[in-house]
C-alpha positions as CSV (number, residue, x, y, z in Angstrom):
1,M,16.3,4.3,-7.5
2,I,18.1,4.7,-11.0
3,N,21.8,5.5,-10.5
4,G,21.0,7.3,-7.0
5,K,18.2,9.1,-8.9
6,P,14.7,9.2,-7.8
7,T,12.1,8.4,-10.3
8,I,8.8,10.4,-9.6
9,L,5.7,9.3,-11.5
10,V,3.7,12.8,-12.1
11,V,-0.4,11.6,-12.5
12,E,-2.2,15.0,-13.3
13,D,-4.6,15.3,-16.0
14,D,-4.4,19.3,-16.4
15,P,-1.4,20.3,-18.9
16,P,-0.4,23.1,-17.4
17,I,0.0,22.0,-13.8
18,R,1.9,19.0,-15.3
19,N,4.2,20.9,-17.0
20,L,4.8,23.1,-14.0
21,I,5.2,20.0,-11.9
22,T,7.6,18.3,-14.6
23,T,9.6,21.6,-15.2
24,T,10.2,22.0,-11.4
25,L,11.3,18.3,-11.3
26,Q,13.8,18.9,-14.1
27,T,15.4,21.6,-13.0
28,Q,16.4,19.3,-9.6
29,H,17.3,16.7,-11.7
30,Y,14.9,14.2,-10.8
31,K,13.7,11.6,-13.2
32,Y,10.0,11.2,-14.1
33,T,7.3,9.7,-15.9
34,T,3.6,11.2,-16.7
35,A,0.3,9.9,-16.8
36,E,-2.9,11.8,-17.1
37,N,-5.3,9.5,-15.9
38,G,-6.0,6.7,-13.3
39,E,-5.3,3.8,-15.8
40,K,-2.3,5.0,-16.9
41,A,-1.1,5.5,-13.5
42,L,-1.3,2.3,-12.3
43,F,-0.1,0.7,-15.4
44,A,3.1,3.5,-15.0
45,A,2.9,2.2,-11.2
46,T,3.7,-1.3,-11.8
47,S,5.5,-1.0,-14.6
48,G,8.1,1.8,-14.1
49,K,8.4,0.9,-10.3
50,P,8.9,4.8,-9.0
51,D,10.3,6.1,-6.0
52,I,7.4,8.8,-5.3
53,I,4.0,9.3,-6.7
54,L,2.5,12.7,-7.0
55,L,-0.8,11.7,-7.2
56,D,-4.0,14.3,-8.8
57,L,-7.5,13.0,-6.9
58,G,-9.7,14.7,-9.9
59,L,-9.0,12.1,-12.7
60,P,-10.8,12.2,-15.6
61,D,-11.9,8.1,-15.6
62,M,-11.5,7.2,-11.6
63,D,-11.3,9.3,-8.3
64,G,-7.6,9.7,-7.4
65,I,-8.4,7.8,-4.0
66,E,-9.8,4.5,-6.0
67,V,-5.6,4.6,-7.4
68,I,-4.4,4.9,-3.8
69,K,-6.5,1.8,-2.8
70,K,-5.2,0.0,-5.7
71,I,-1.9,0.8,-5.4
72,R,-2.0,0.0,-1.5
73,S,-3.1,-3.2,-2.1
74,W,0.3,-4.5,-3.5
75,S,2.8,-1.5,-2.6
76,V,4.3,1.1,-0.3
77,I,5.2,3.5,-2.8
78,P,5.0,6.7,-1.3
79,I,2.0,9.0,-2.3
80,I,1.8,12.6,-2.0
81,V,-1.2,13.7,-3.2
82,I,-1.4,17.2,-5.1
83,S,-5.0,18.3,-5.1
84,A,-7.5,21.2,-5.2
85,R,-9.7,19.3,-2.7
86,S,-8.9,21.5,0.7
87,D,-11.3,20.0,2.6
88,D,-10.0,18.0,5.9
89,K,-12.5,15.4,4.7
90,D,-11.2,14.8,1.8
91,K,-7.6,14.7,3.3
92,I,-8.8,12.3,5.7
93,Q,-9.9,10.2,3.0
94,A,-6.9,10.2,1.2
95,L,-4.6,9.5,4.2
96,D,-6.7,6.8,5.1
97,A,-6.8,5.2,2.0
98,G,-2.7,5.2,2.2
99,A,-1.4,8.7,1.0
100,D,1.7,9.6,2.5
101,D,1.2,13.2,2.5
102,Y,-1.0,16.1,1.0
103,L,-0.6,19.4,-1.3
104,T,-3.5,21.7,-1.7
105,K,-3.5,23.6,-4.7
106,P,-2.5,26.4,-5.5
107,F,0.9,25.3,-4.5
108,S,4.3,26.3,-4.5
109,V,7.4,25.0,-6.3
110,E,9.4,25.6,-2.9
111,E,7.0,23.7,-0.9
112,L,6.6,20.7,-3.5
113,L,10.0,20.2,-3.3
114,A,10.1,20.5,0.2
115,R,8.0,18.0,0.8
116,L,9.7,15.6,-1.9
117,R,12.8,16.1,0.0
118,S,10.9,15.1,3.3
119,T,9.8,11.7,1.6
120,L,13.2,11.4,-0.1
121,R,14.8,11.4,3.5
122,R,12.0,9.1,5.0
123,I,12.8,6.6,2.3
124,Q,16.7,6.8,2.5
125,Y,16.3,6.1,6.2
126,L,14.2,3.5,6.1
127,E,16.6,1.8,3.7
128,A,18.7,1.8,5.9
129,R,17.2,0.7,8.7
130,G,16.1,-1.9,6.6
131,T,12.4,-1.9,7.5
132,V,11.5,-1.2,4.1
133,E,9.1,-4.3,3.2
134,E,11.3,-7.3,2.2
135,A,10.5,-9.4,-0.9
136,V,10.6,-12.5,2.1
137,F,8.3,-12.6,5.1
138,H,9.6,-14.6,7.9
139,N,7.4,-15.2,11.2
140,G,8.2,-18.2,13.1
141,D,7.7,-21.2,10.6
142,L,5.8,-19.1,8.4
143,T,7.2,-17.7,5.2
144,I,5.7,-15.5,2.8
145,D,7.5,-14.9,-0.6
146,Y,5.8,-11.9,-1.9
147,T,7.5,-12.2,-5.3
148,S,6.5,-15.7,-6.5
149,A,3.3,-15.6,-4.2
150,T,4.1,-18.6,-2.3
151,V,3.8,-19.4,1.6
152,M,5.9,-21.9,3.4
153,L,4.7,-23.5,6.8
154,G,8.4,-25.2,7.9
155,E,9.3,-27.3,4.8
156,E,6.0,-27.5,3.6
157,E,4.0,-25.0,0.5
158,L,0.7,-24.3,1.6
159,H,-1.6,-23.9,-1.3
160,L,-4.5,-21.0,-0.5
161,M,-7.0,-19.8,-2.7
162,P,-6.6,-16.0,-3.5
163,M,-8.8,-14.9,-1.1
164,E,-6.8,-16.4,1.6
165,Y,-3.3,-15.4,0.4
166,N,-4.5,-11.8,0.2
167,L,-5.9,-12.0,3.8
168,L,-2.7,-13.6,5.1
169,C,-0.6,-10.7,3.0
170,L,-2.4,-8.1,4.4
171,L,-2.3,-9.9,8.3
172,A,1.6,-10.0,7.6
173,R,2.3,-6.3,6.8
174,N,0.5,-5.5,10.0
175,V,2.0,-7.9,12.0
176,G,1.2,-7.5,15.9
177,K,-1.7,-5.1,15.3
178,V,-5.1,-5.6,15.3
179,L,-7.3,-5.0,12.2
180,T,-11.3,-4.3,12.4
181,H,-13.1,-6.3,10.5
182,N,-14.2,-3.2,8.1
183,Y,-10.4,-2.6,7.7
184,I,-9.8,-6.1,6.6
185,L,-13.0,-5.8,4.0
186,D,-12.0,-2.3,2.7
187,K,-8.7,-3.7,1.9
188,V,-9.0,-7.0,0.6
189,W,-13.1,-6.9,-0.6
190,T,-13.8,-4.8,-3.6
191,N,-17.1,-2.9,-2.8
192,A,-17.2,-4.5,0.4
193,I,-21.0,-4.5,2.0
194,E,-21.8,-5.4,5.8
195,S,-23.2,-9.3,4.6
196,D,-19.5,-9.7,3.4
197,L,-18.6,-10.1,7.1
198,S,-20.1,-13.6,7.1
199,S,-17.9,-14.5,4.2
200,L,-14.7,-13.0,5.9
201,R,-15.1,-15.2,9.0
202,V,-15.1,-18.4,6.4
203,Y,-12.3,-17.5,4.8
204,M,-10.7,-17.1,7.9
205,A,-11.6,-19.9,9.4
206,S,-10.2,-21.8,6.3
207,L,-6.9,-19.8,6.1
208,R,-6.4,-20.7,10.1
209,K,-6.6,-24.6,9.4
210,K,-4.2,-24.6,6.6
211,I,-1.3,-22.4,8.9
212,E,-2.5,-23.6,12.6
213,V,-0.6,-26.6,13.6
214,D,-2.3,-27.2,16.9
215,K,-6.2,-26.8,15.9
216,N,-7.0,-25.8,19.7
217,E,-4.6,-22.8,20.0
218,A,-4.1,-19.5,18.1
219,K,-0.5,-19.4,17.1
220,Y,-0.3,-17.1,14.2
221,I,-3.8,-15.6,13.8
222,Q,-5.6,-14.4,17.0
223,T,-9.5,-13.4,16.9
224,H,-10.6,-10.2,18.7
225,I,-14.1,-11.3,19.2
226,G,-16.5,-8.6,17.7
227,I,-13.4,-6.1,16.7
228,G,-11.4,-8.4,14.1
229,Y,-7.9,-10.3,13.8
230,R,-4.2,-9.7,14.6
231,M,-1.3,-11.9,13.2
232,I,0.9,-13.0,16.3
233,K,4.7,-11.8,16.2
234,M,6.4,-15.2,16.7
235,D,10.5,-15.4,17.3
236,N,12.0,-16.2,14.2
237,K,14.3,-19.3,14.2
């Protein structure tokens, strides 16, 4: 937040609705930027680092679900979907992709502001608790510096392939949780197909060789046969 003021990225291709949203934000003294398509939204999200994204799903160049997935591959920025799609399956798809909230058009200004206040309270709570994702992840002797994209095991820097690094980061962000094969493929692979499961096993085996000191014991990554993988939570030293 800039000087305590949250910045909102408004992603909407319909000028009247975009103007309604930005006017509402302006009257409430929110800072905002706008984008009228997915490509500009992704650029604004990476360069402007907004605090919250208001996202329409029906964008002219790509579906908003794809925008959510791309942003979620590197960021936990809260995303509130504002869409004319009212079917439950559309809402579920957006939430499963990583959206934090879903507002259906037409919407009232009061409801939009209430959703924003609720999201801001959640951000402030997480910041106060110190649970917003840190720039550096520690788990036992394993350290991931997300800013520099480096991985250390004790005092040794590990040299990982991009896919190995992406897999490790996904497991780290969900430490203690079992991630299914399909979930991992959806988050790490582009246009995942069933045959990618064999590639996943190869990359995971390669990753484990690099981070497991005892090759006969799963210290960091546990395999759940037929289901997926889990990063084990270790005591930090």
